[in-house]
NUBAGU-841495 format. One record per residue (C-alpha): x, y, z; residue number from 1; residue in one letter. Coordinates in nm, 3 decimals. Layout:
<rs>
R     east    north       up  seq  type
R        X        Y        Z  NUM     a
...
</rs>
This chain:
<rs>
R     east    north       up  seq  type
R    4.383   -5.877   -0.444    1     m
R    4.225   -5.967   -0.777    2     n
R    4.355   -5.685   -1.003    3     p
R    4.067   -5.717   -1.247    4     s
R    3.784   -5.665   -1.012    5     s
R    3.836   -5.405   -0.745    6     v
R    3.847   -5.038   -0.675    7     l
R    3.855   -4.959   -0.306    8     i
R    3.735   -4.638   -0.157    9     q
R    3.723   -4.572    0.214   10     v
R    3.418   -4.356    0.257   11     v
R    3.425   -4.305    0.629   12     m
R    3.654   -4.415    0.910   13     s
R    3.567   -4.355    1.271   14     m
R    3.741   -4.426    1.600   15     a
R    3.550   -4.573    1.888   16     l
R    3.424   -4.292    2.105   17     t
R    3.215   -4.460    2.371   18     v
R    3.417   -4.503    2.689   19     g
R    3.187   -4.714    2.901   20     a
R    3.296   -4.991    3.132   21     a
R    3.423   -5.308    2.958   22     p
R    3.163   -5.581    2.928   23     g
R    2.867   -5.349    2.965   24     k
R    2.589   -5.428    2.719   25     l
R    2.462   -5.166    2.474   26     p
R    2.125   -5.003    2.531   27     v
R    1.865   -4.889    2.279   28     f
R    1.745   -4.532    2.316   29     t
R    1.411   -4.419    2.175   30     d
R    1.525   -4.146    1.934   31     a
R    1.198   -4.115    1.742   32     t
R    1.102   -3.769    1.862   33     k
R    1.447   -3.609    1.846   34     e
R    1.496   -3.758    1.499   35     a
R    1.183   -3.578    1.377   36     g
R    0.988   -3.888    1.273   37     l
R    0.623   -3.786    1.303   38     t
R    0.463   -4.051    1.080   39     a
R    0.190   -4.264    1.234   40     k
R    0.048   -4.589    1.103   41     h
R   -0.329   -4.600    1.055   42     n
R   -0.537   -4.888    0.923   43     y
R   -0.817   -4.656    0.813   44     g
R   -1.083   -4.758    1.062   45     d
R   -1.193   -4.661    1.415   46     p
R   -1.173   -5.026    1.525   47     d
R   -0.963   -5.326    1.424   48     l
R   -1.219   -5.542    1.248   49     s
R   -1.064   -5.766    0.978   50     n
R   -0.750   -5.944    0.865   51     i
R   -0.652   -5.672    0.620   52     v
R   -0.634   -5.414    0.896   53     e
R   -0.460   -5.651    1.137   54     g
R   -0.176   -5.740    0.899   55     t
R    0.001   -5.411    0.967   56     g
R    0.287   -5.256    0.772   57     a
R    0.662   -5.242    0.732   58     g
R    0.930   -4.984    0.657   59     a
R    1.277   -4.965    0.512   60     m
R    1.618   -4.812    0.554   61     f
R    1.764   -4.715    0.216   62     f
R    1.982   -4.441    0.068   63     d
R    1.758   -4.290   -0.197   64     y
R    1.988   -3.995   -0.276   65     n
R    2.325   -4.170   -0.255   66     g
R    2.473   -3.945    0.014   67     d
R    2.587   -4.230    0.239   68     g
R    2.315   -4.182    0.504   69     w
R    2.020   -4.416    0.549   70     m
R    1.682   -4.259    0.469   71     d
R    1.349   -4.410    0.581   72     i
R    1.030   -4.500    0.396   73     y
R    0.710   -4.579    0.587   74     f
R    0.404   -4.757    0.444   75     v
R    0.055   -4.667    0.563   76     n
R   -0.301   -4.794    0.537   77     g
R   -0.602   -4.599    0.412   78     c
R   -0.979   -4.587    0.423   79     w
R   -1.102   -4.832    0.158   80     m
R   -1.459   -4.923    0.081   81     k
R   -1.394   -5.298    0.056   82     d
R   -1.206   -5.306    0.386   83     v
R   -1.303   -5.023    0.618   84     s
R   -1.605   -4.938    0.828   85     d
R   -1.817   -4.644    0.712   86     n
R   -1.732   -4.461    1.033   87     r
R   -1.379   -4.417    0.903   88     g
R   -1.480   -4.218    0.596   89     r
R   -1.338   -3.902    0.751   90     r
R   -0.994   -4.053    0.680   91     l
R   -1.061   -4.099    0.308   92     r
R   -0.771   -3.956    0.107   93     g
R   -0.589   -3.830    0.417   94     k
R   -0.348   -4.117    0.485   95     l
R   -0.027   -4.154    0.286   96     t
R    0.308   -4.330    0.282   97     n
R    0.602   -4.112    0.379   98     s
R    0.969   -4.060    0.293   99     l
R    1.215   -3.912    0.543  100     y
R    1.554   -3.782    0.431  101     r
R    1.844   -3.837    0.671  102     n
R    2.008   -3.501    0.744  103     n
R    2.330   -3.661    0.867  104     g
R    2.299   -3.512    1.215  105     d
R    2.062   -3.759    1.380  106     g
R    1.751   -3.593    1.239  107     t
R    1.524   -3.655    0.942  108     f
R    1.313   -3.430    0.719  109     t
R    0.977   -3.535    0.573  110     d
R    1.013   -3.488    0.196  111     i
R    0.718   -3.699    0.087  112     t
R    0.539   -3.430   -0.113  113     k
R    0.837   -3.294   -0.301  114     e
R    0.960   -3.645   -0.378  115     a
R    0.618   -3.753   -0.504  116     g
R    0.603   -4.086   -0.319  117     v
R    0.307   -4.030   -0.085  118     g
R    0.089   -4.305   -0.224  119     h
R   -0.262   -4.309   -0.073  120     k
R   -0.347   -4.675   -0.134  121     g
R   -0.365   -4.952    0.126  122     y
R    0.003   -5.031    0.174  123     g
R    0.178   -5.313    0.358  124     f
R    0.537   -5.367    0.248  125     g
R    0.810   -5.190    0.055  126     c
R    1.145   -5.257   -0.107  127     s
R    1.401   -5.057   -0.301  128     a
R    1.643   -5.151   -0.578  129     a
R    1.812   -5.001   -0.880  130     d
R    1.607   -5.202   -1.128  131     f
R    1.703   -4.985   -1.429  132     d
R    2.077   -4.964   -1.355  133     g
R    2.092   -4.585   -1.355  134     d
R    2.266   -4.561   -1.019  135     g
R    1.981   -4.473   -0.784  136     d
R    1.728   -4.670   -0.583  137     l
R    1.372   -4.705   -0.704  138     d
R    1.081   -4.779   -0.465  139     i
R    0.832   -5.064   -0.491  140     y
R    0.522   -5.046   -0.268  141     v
R    0.316   -5.358   -0.196  142     l
R   -0.056   -5.293   -0.160  143     n
R   -0.400   -5.439   -0.113  144     y
R   -0.479   -5.372   -0.476  145     g
R   -0.237   -5.263   -0.750  146     p
R    0.124   -5.227   -0.641  147     n
R    0.318   -4.908   -0.714  148     v
R    0.665   -4.878   -0.869  149     l
R    0.833   -4.539   -0.830  150     y
R    1.129   -4.473   -1.059  151     r
R    1.394   -4.255   -0.899  152     n
R    1.454   -3.963   -1.137  153     d
R    1.787   -3.875   -0.974  154     g
R    1.688   -3.520   -0.885  155     d
R    1.510   -3.588   -0.556  156     g
R    1.182   -3.681   -0.723  157     t
R    1.019   -4.005   -0.833  158     f
R    0.783   -4.100   -1.118  159     s
R    0.503   -4.355   -1.093  160     d
R    0.565   -4.614   -1.367  161     i
R    0.358   -4.894   -1.218  162     s
R    0.133   -4.966   -1.513  163     r
R    0.387   -4.938   -1.795  164     e
R    0.641   -5.147   -1.602  165     s
R    0.407   -5.443   -1.562  166     g
R    0.452   -5.451   -1.184  167     l
R    0.109   -5.318   -1.086  168     a
R    0.018   -5.660   -0.946  169     n
R   -0.356   -5.641   -0.859  170     p
R   -0.356   -5.898   -0.579  171     k
R   -0.293   -5.842   -0.207  172     w
R    0.087   -5.817   -0.197  173     s
R    0.307   -5.798    0.112  174     l
R    0.675   -5.834    0.023  175     s
R    0.907   -5.814   -0.278  176     a
R    1.276   -5.913   -0.267  177     p
R    1.485   -5.815   -0.569  178     w
R    1.757   -6.038   -0.714  179     f
R    1.901   -6.151   -1.047  180     d
R    1.751   -6.500   -1.067  181     y
R    1.853   -6.569   -1.427  182     d
R    2.204   -6.422   -1.424  183     g
R    2.147   -6.173   -1.705  184     d
R    2.279   -5.876   -1.509  185     g
R    1.959   -5.697   -1.410  186     d
R    1.734   -5.727   -1.107  187     l
R    1.419   -5.936   -1.115  188     d
R    1.160   -5.934   -0.837  189     v
R    0.961   -6.196   -0.646  190     y
R    0.624   -6.063   -0.526  191     v
R    0.465   -6.232   -0.224  192     v
R    0.084   -6.237   -0.232  193     n
R   -0.127   -6.318    0.072  194     y
R   -0.492   -6.422    0.043  195     l
R   -0.821   -6.335   -0.125  196     e
R   -1.018   -6.119    0.118  197     y
R   -1.396   -6.124    0.069  198     d
R   -1.486   -5.771    0.183  199     s
R   -1.611   -5.907    0.515  200     g
R   -1.874   -6.149    0.381  201     k
R   -1.760   -6.451    0.585  202     f
R   -1.900   -6.417    0.936  203     r
R   -1.892   -6.771    1.080  204     s
R   -1.620   -6.726    1.337  205     y
R   -1.573   -6.721    1.711  206     y
R   -1.664   -6.366    1.813  207     a
R   -1.397   -6.344    2.083  208     a
R   -1.136   -6.391    1.812  209     a
R   -1.219   -6.045    1.679  210     g
R   -1.244   -6.146    1.312  211     y
R   -1.190   -6.451    1.089  212     p
R   -0.837   -6.587    1.052  213     g
R   -0.642   -6.678    0.736  214     p
R   -0.796   -7.023    0.692  215     l
R   -1.131   -6.855    0.627  216     s
R   -1.003   -6.732    0.290  217     y
R   -0.846   -6.876   -0.024  218     s
R   -0.476   -6.824   -0.079  219     g
R   -0.319   -6.649   -0.376  220     q
R   -0.018   -6.737   -0.592  221     p
R    0.300   -6.536   -0.563  222     d
R    0.461   -6.396   -0.878  223     a
R    0.815   -6.389   -1.017  224     l
R    0.881   -6.107   -1.263  225     y
R    1.176   -6.112   -1.503  226     r
R    1.337   -5.779   -1.580  227     n
R    1.332   -5.727   -1.957  228     n
R    1.603   -5.462   -1.940  229     g
R    1.387   -5.193   -2.098  230     d
R    1.189   -5.075   -1.796  231     g
R    0.931   -5.352   -1.823  232     t
R    0.882   -5.689   -1.652  233     f
R    0.736   -6.023   -1.760  234     t
R    0.556   -6.267   -1.531  235     d
R    0.759   -6.591   -1.545  236     v
R    0.611   -6.760   -1.237  237     t
R    0.506   -7.082   -1.407  238     k
R    0.799   -7.127   -1.641  239     e
R    1.045   -7.066   -1.354  240     a
R    0.878   -7.338   -1.144  241     g
R    0.761   -7.126   -0.850  242     v
R    0.387   -7.126   -0.916  243     f
R    0.186   -7.231   -0.610  244     q
R   -0.185   -7.142   -0.648  245     p
R   -0.283   -7.157   -0.280  246     n
R    0.000   -6.988   -0.094  247     g
R   -0.058   -6.745    0.189  248     r
R    0.278   -6.571    0.181  249     g
R    0.360   -6.336    0.470  250     m
R    0.700   -6.215    0.344  251     s
R    1.003   -6.363    0.169  252     a
R    1.378   -6.341    0.147  253     t
R    1.639   -6.472   -0.093  254     v
R    1.974   -6.619    0.008  255     a
R    2.229   -6.874   -0.108  256     d
R    2.122   -7.138    0.142  257     l
R    2.315   -7.428   -0.013  258     n
R    2.638   -7.242   -0.098  259     n
R    2.620   -7.318   -0.469  260     d
R    2.648   -6.955   -0.578  261     g
R    2.282   -6.911   -0.670  262     f
R    2.017   -6.727   -0.469  263     l
R    1.728   -6.939   -0.344  264     d
R    1.382   -6.817   -0.236  265     i
R    1.227   -6.879    0.107  266     y
R    0.860   -6.792    0.163  267     v
R    0.693   -6.832    0.506  268     p
R    0.319   -6.885    0.472  269     n
R    0.031   -6.826    0.710  270     d
R   -0.118   -7.141    0.872  271     a
R    0.030   -7.380    0.614  272     m
R    0.364   -7.515    0.495  273     e
R    0.643   -7.276    0.398  274     n
R    0.812   -7.279    0.056  275     y
R    1.180   -7.323   -0.023  276     f
R    1.259   -7.281   -0.391  277     f
R    1.611   -7.401   -0.473  278     r
R    1.770   -7.214   -0.761  279     n
R    1.894   -7.466   -1.020  280     t
R    2.118   -7.209   -1.186  281     g
R    1.934   -7.263   -1.512  282     k
R    1.661   -7.004   -1.470  283     g
R    1.432   -7.243   -1.283  284     t
R    1.362   -7.347   -0.924  285     f
R    1.275   -7.669   -0.743  286     e
R    1.042   -7.667   -0.442  287     n
R    1.236   -7.861   -0.175  288     e
R    1.082   -7.726    0.143  289     g
R    0.967   -8.063    0.275  290     l
R    1.283   -8.262    0.202  291     v
R    1.508   -7.989    0.347  292     m
R    1.309   -7.950    0.669  293     g
R    1.208   -7.595    0.579  294     l
R    0.834   -7.646    0.531  295     a
R    0.748   -7.689    0.900  296     f
R    0.907   -7.630    1.237  297     g
R    0.845   -7.835    1.548  298     e
R    0.510   -7.656    1.585  299     g
R    0.378   -7.808    1.262  300     g
R    0.141   -7.629    1.031  301     q
R   -0.067   -7.468    1.304  302     g
R    0.168   -7.172    1.332  303     v
R    0.145   -6.852    1.133  304     s
R    0.495   -6.788    1.001  305     s
R    0.584   -6.422    0.957  306     m
R    0.897   -6.252    0.819  307     g
R    1.213   -6.458    0.754  308     p
R    1.567   -6.348    0.842  309     a
R    1.877   -6.528    0.709  310     a
R    2.214   -6.529    0.884  311     g
R    2.496   -6.757    0.996  312     d
R    2.398   -6.794    1.362  313     v
R    2.660   -7.056    1.453  314     d
R    2.937   -6.922    1.223  315     r
R    2.985   -7.248    1.034  316     d
R    2.976   -7.087    0.688  317     g
R    2.615   -7.183    0.612  318     w
R    2.319   -6.946    0.639  319     l
R    2.047   -7.030    0.892  320     d
R    1.691   -6.896    0.913  321     l
R    1.488   -6.735    1.189  322     y
R    1.111   -6.694    1.146  323     i
R    0.884   -6.540    1.413  324     p
R    0.533   -6.678    1.439  325     d
R    0.227   -6.689    1.663  326     m
R    0.380   -6.973    1.862  327     g
R    0.741   -7.010    1.968  328     y
R    0.917   -6.883    1.659  329     g
R    1.143   -7.102    1.450  330     c
R    1.524   -7.113    1.440  331     l
R    1.620   -7.346    1.153  332     l
R    1.990   -7.434    1.156  333     m
R    2.153   -7.524    0.826  334     n
R    2.310   -7.871    0.840  335     r
R    2.405   -7.864    0.468  336     k
R    2.173   -8.146    0.364  337     d
R    1.878   -8.040    0.580  338     y
R    1.769   -7.781    0.837  339     f
R    1.729   -7.864    1.205  340     e
R    1.482   -7.685    1.432  341     d
R    1.685   -7.556    1.728  342     r
R    1.432   -7.311    1.871  343     t
R    1.390   -7.485    2.206  344     e
R    1.752   -7.593    2.277  345     p
R    1.882   -7.240    2.209  346     t
R    1.646   -7.088    2.471  347     n
R    1.444   -6.893    2.214  348     l
R    1.120   -7.088    2.258  349     a
R    1.077   -7.026    2.631  350     v
R    1.099   -6.649    2.580  351     v
R    0.936   -6.597    2.240  352     c
R    0.654   -6.839    2.319  353     g
R    0.501   -6.581    2.552  354     q
R    0.434   -6.344    2.265  355     y
R    0.299   -6.312    1.911  356     t
R    0.602   -6.255    1.691  357     g
R    0.598   -6.053    1.366  358     w
R    0.909   -5.855    1.275  359     g
R    1.221   -6.064    1.332  360     g
R    1.576   -5.932    1.297  361     v
R    1.906   -6.122    1.293  362     l
R    2.183   -5.871    1.365  363     f
R    2.499   -5.834    1.573  364     d
R    2.387   -5.553    1.801  365     y
R    2.690   -5.566    2.034  366     d
R    2.954   -5.625    1.762  367     c
R    3.092   -5.938    1.928  368     d
R    3.082   -6.146    1.609  369     g
R    2.764   -6.341    1.688  370     y
R    2.418   -6.270    1.547  371     l
R    2.152   -6.174    1.800  372     d
R    1.770   -6.181    1.769  373     v
R    1.515   -5.900    1.798  374     f
R    1.141   -5.961    1.760  375     v
R    0.858   -5.706    1.742  376     a
R    0.548   -5.852    1.908  377     n
R    0.177   -5.773    1.919  378     g
R   -0.159   -5.947    1.931  379     n
R   -0.289   -6.060    1.594  380     a
R   -0.663   -5.991    1.624  381     h
R   -0.686   -5.719    1.887  382     h
R   -0.489   -5.410    1.977  383     e
R   -0.347   -5.590    2.279  384     y
R    0.007   -5.473    2.346  385     t
R    0.314   -5.689    2.413  386     e
R    0.680   -5.630    2.493  387     e
R    0.943   -5.681    2.225  388     d
R    1.218   -5.942    2.260  389     v
R    1.597   -5.902    2.249  390     l
R    1.798   -6.223    2.275  391     m
R    2.178   -6.209    2.283  392     r
R    2.378   -6.488    2.123  393     n
R    2.623   -6.602    2.391  394     d
R    2.850   -6.781    2.143  395     g
R    2.785   -7.127    2.288  396     t
R    2.475   -7.211    2.088  397     g
R    2.226   -7.043    2.321  398     s
R    2.052   -6.707    2.346  399     f
R    2.013   -6.499    2.661  400     v
R    1.721   -6.265    2.729  401     d
R    1.882   -5.920    2.770  402     v
R    1.574   -5.701    2.721  403     a
R    1.570   -5.577    3.082  404     d
R    1.930   -5.459    3.049  405     e
R    1.883   -5.289    2.713  406     s
R    1.693   -4.970    2.790  407     g
R    1.350   -4.843    2.901  408     p
R    1.198   -4.921    2.560  409     y
R    1.187   -5.291    2.643  410     f
R    0.958   -5.219    2.936  411     r
R    0.704   -5.059    2.703  412     e
R    0.428   -5.249    2.525  413     k
R    0.310   -5.198    2.168  414     h
R    0.120   -5.380    1.894  415     v
R    0.429   -5.447    1.686  416     g
R    0.440   -5.550    1.321  417     r
R    0.731   -5.473    1.085  418     g
R    1.089   -5.429    1.209  419     a
R    1.422   -5.370    1.042  420     t
R    1.776   -5.251    1.111  421     y
R    2.033   -5.002    0.981  422     g
R    2.316   -4.779    1.095  423     d
R    2.129   -4.452    1.049  424     y
R    2.389   -4.244    1.238  425     d
R    2.693   -4.415    1.077  426     n
R    2.861   -4.484    1.411  427     d
R    2.931   -4.852    1.347  428     g
R    2.651   -5.022    1.540  429     d
R    2.310   -5.125    1.413  430     l
R    1.996   -4.935    1.511  431     d
R    1.638   -5.064    1.498  432     l
R    1.319   -4.936    1.336  433     l
R    0.987   -5.082    1.455  434     v
R    0.645   -5.022    1.299  435     v
R    0.351   -5.047    1.540  436     n
R   -0.007   -5.110    1.435  437     l
R   -0.222   -4.795    1.444  438     n
R    0.055   -4.611    1.630  439     d
R    0.379   -4.421    1.588  440     k
R    0.694   -4.608    1.482  441     p
R    0.997   -4.639    1.706  442     k
R    1.350   -4.550    1.600  443     l
R    1.580   -4.717    1.852  444     l
R    1.936   -4.585    1.852  445     r
R    2.203   -4.834    1.952  446     n
R    2.419   -4.673    2.221  447     d
R    2.732   -4.870    2.300  448     g
R    2.729   -5.142    2.036  449     g
R    3.047   -4.991    1.891  450     n
R    3.250   -5.051    2.208  451     r
R    3.361   -5.361    2.022  452     n
R    3.530   -5.333    1.684  453     n
R    3.330   -5.351    1.363  454     w
R    3.349   -5.331    0.986  455     l
R    3.073   -5.222    0.747  456     t
R    3.114   -5.306    0.378  457     i
R    2.922   -5.144    0.094  458     a
R    2.972   -5.373   -0.205  459     a
R    2.893   -5.180   -0.523  460     m
R    2.864   -5.273   -0.889  461     l
R    3.094   -5.111   -1.148  462     p
R    3.054   -4.735   -1.136  463     g
R    3.008   -4.740   -0.759  464     g
R    2.645   -4.629   -0.750  465     k
R    2.441   -4.951   -0.735  466     s
R    2.441   -5.213   -0.457  467     d
R    2.573   -5.551   -0.567  468     a
R    2.253   -5.735   -0.476  469     i
R    2.330   -6.103   -0.429  470     g
R    2.700   -6.064   -0.352  471     a
R    2.841   -6.300   -0.086  472     r
R    3.077   -6.122    0.155  473     i
R    3.311   -6.322    0.379  474     t
R    3.517   -6.172    0.661  475     v
R    3.797   -6.374    0.822  476     k
R    3.981   -6.306    1.147  477     i
R    4.205   -6.590    1.259  478     g
R    3.973   -6.888    1.304  479     g
R    3.660   -6.674    1.286  480     l
R    3.470   -6.660    0.958  481     t
R    3.153   -6.459    0.903  482     q
R    2.939   -6.446    0.592  483     i
R    2.663   -6.217    0.467  484     r
R    2.459   -6.221    0.148  485     d
R    2.386   -5.870    0.027  486     l
R    2.006   -5.900    0.021  487     v
R    1.843   -5.606    0.202  488     p
R    1.483   -5.731    0.190  489     v
R    1.448   -5.919    0.517  490     t
R    1.198   -5.978    0.796  491     g
R    0.832   -5.882    0.796  492     y
R    0.723   -5.643    0.518  493     l
R    1.052   -5.454    0.545  494     s
R    1.399   -5.383    0.408  495     q
R    1.726   -5.325    0.593  496     a
R    2.045   -5.125    0.540  497     d
R    2.210   -5.277    0.232  498     a
R    2.559   -5.228    0.374  499     r
R    2.686   -5.551    0.530  500     c
R    2.783   -5.508    0.895  501     h
R    3.028   -5.732    1.080  502     f
R    3.098   -5.729    1.454  503     g
R    3.463   -5.804    1.526  504     l
R    3.491   -5.815    1.905  505     g
R    3.836   -5.703    2.021  506     s
R    4.014   -5.788    1.695  507     s
R    4.226   -5.491    1.582  508     p
R    4.214   -5.584    1.212  509     k
R    4.053   -5.816    0.960  510     v
R    4.280   -6.075    0.801  511     d
R    4.079   -6.103    0.480  512     a
R    3.764   -5.980    0.312  513     v
R    3.637   -6.183    0.019  514     e
R    3.353   -6.072   -0.209  515     i
R    3.188   -6.307   -0.455  516     r
R    3.014   -6.073   -0.693  517     w
R    2.679   -6.152   -0.856  518     p
R    2.861   -6.249   -1.178  519     d
R    3.067   -6.501   -0.972  520     k
R    3.396   -6.309   -1.003  521     r
R    3.576   -6.257   -0.673  522     t
R    3.776   -5.991   -0.493  523     t
R    4.003   -6.049   -0.194  524     k
R    4.137   -5.778    0.036  525     l
R    4.391   -5.843    0.312  526     e
R    4.480   -5.665    0.638  527     d
R    4.171   -5.445    0.641  528     v
R    4.139   -5.187    0.918  529     k
R    3.845   -5.212    1.154  530     t
R    3.596   -4.944    1.258  531     n
R    3.526   -4.808    0.913  532     q
R    3.258   -4.802    0.648  533     i
R    3.440   -4.945    0.348  534     l
R    3.309   -4.916   -0.005  535     t
R    3.438   -5.179   -0.248  536     v
R    3.352   -5.119   -0.613  537     v
R    3.368   -5.399   -0.865  538     q
R    3.568   -5.301   -1.170  539     e
</rs>
């Protein structure tokens, strides 16, 4: 153990309690109603009629009050003059975002009004981070129109500081991962902007398509904001080297894709090449999407890439990427010097190609040590429903369709959009949260994933109250090595549980846990017990 860098606190330790037959796969149970989640997405119109309405929304798992239980924030649409049909005016001012507090007993309470976070704008994505270093998570809402930054006041309420912070980006924003790009110790934010909608003026399109697609509109540049350390942010997009004037970003994630200790940015775009910005470690980035094989998959530029998920699919110590799209999806395997498209050989293409993929999740749902794939599906231009996809990693380089064995939910059809994961009941296996267009969300409880052993690690900055965003966590058991980057913004318009979850199979203990903190110092723990939520605080 590095004596200068660690304080260990075991927050919760639980024995396995599910006594089902060995080898039986987990199932996902629709717990939405019993959990008390009554929110419903609404795009502010009686009929789906334009690309703004069809883009949908996301949600996030996050612990806003620091009690160790994952709370939920939902983003909603609204009636807006530039977007909505006049027939929807009855909805004006009636649709809001919502915050649900986890009660710790499998239920949630809607505390939107008392918390002051029920924004009534046209929302799409959300993220949370402790941008001011005061020990609690603040909320950033991405809108069609000015974005909203809510500062957590630490007493169960939030204050809107959008304008004074400099983060009230006026464009159409969808996603915003937080990370310390310049190494100065505070969190900066990359804001993904989509396109420039024309209030419905363009009408030269094939009527059966429902409405014009993304190529009918000009793209918009994303923005990188540097945290000034005083509650304000400065736009450094051009000087950091990430300015692209015609992007059509759908979401983004950050991850150390080349194992150099610096977080890179990956941005999937709609109907054009994707961006990979390599972090030089000097406060700037280089766009290397084409040379690294990250700009296009085998489908070329005709696909509409959605939300990216990063994870080490083949357990070789290098992070791979999975991106759903309107074609077959894209599994890009990290070969160190380039990325190889392995969507078809891994059996993902034949299954995912039947659907329109949006919210993609890489997570180990059965705790066997291999990352599996979940995708929320739904038609892009019509409210045509589709089944969701669950593909189990069999450990041999292929994925197996296990949806039929995983509960009645997978026989339902929805118009899916955002999706994310988190252990909302703290039982050691990862649950799912799916946002459906113009419909109720689905909270899917994982029943049986904890039959195998597991370890969840909350890596915290000094003081123990703020997530160590950007930390690299490595877990070793014999010849098995797993890695996670602590970056909760993942997938389409959404954010996941910031605690890093590791499936361990039948292993009774972990040989070593190594944490590379954001400041590059390291901590090593040995002989760590399994089946616990372990908090490690950097000293």
